[in-house]
C-alpha positions in Angstrom: -0.2 4.3 18.3 -3.6 3.2 17.0 -3.9 2.7 13.2 -6.9 4.0 11.3 -8.5 0.8 10.0 -10.1 2.5 7.0 -6.7 3.8 5.8 -4.9 0.5 6.4 -7.5 -1.4 4.4 -7.2 1.0 1.4 -3.5 1.5 1.3 -0.9 -1.2 0.5 2.7 -0.8 1.8 5.4 -2.3 -0.4 8.6 -4.0 0.8 10.5 -0.8 0.0 8.1 1.4 1.9 6.1 2.9 -0.9 2.4 3.4 -0.4 0.1 2.1 -3.1 -3.6 3.0 -3.6 -6.4 1.9 -6.0 -7.3 4.3 -8.8 -10.7 5.9 -8.4 -13.6 5.6 -10.8 -13.8 1.9 -11.3 -16.8 0.9 -9.3 -19.7 1.8 -11.7 -20.6 3.6 -15.0 -18.0 1.6 -16.9 -20.0 1.6 -20.2 -19.1 5.3 -20.7 -15.4 4.7 -20.2 -13.0 3.5 -22.9 -11.4 0.1 -22.7 -8.0 1.7 -22.5 -8.9 3.8 -19.4 -10.4 0.8 -17.7 -7.2 -1.2 -18.2 -5.2 1.6 -16.7 -7.4 1.8 -13.7 -6.9 -1.9 -12.8 -3.4 -1.3 -11.6 -2.4 0.3 -8.3 -0.9 3.8 -8.3 1.5 5.3 -5.9 0.4 7.9 -3.3 1.5 11.5 -4.1 4.4 13.0 -2.1 2.2 15.6 -0.6 -0.1 13.0 1.0 2.6 10.5 1.9 3.4 11.9 5.4 -0.3 12.2 6.3 -1.2 8.7 5.3 2.0 7.2 6.9 0.9 8.8 10.2 -2.5 7.2 9.9 -1.2 3.7 9.2 
């Protein structure tokens, strides 16, 4: 089975099998956003349950 390279670069798989992704909205226009929201967006967030099967098939 061939993996989709774009998905495999963007999604991180943990030891337990969880899928982690970067939070959107961090690339530009940071002056408008509060410091609190910027700090929250630095962390990885987990993939939603509805998208888990789709993304797992692409990886």
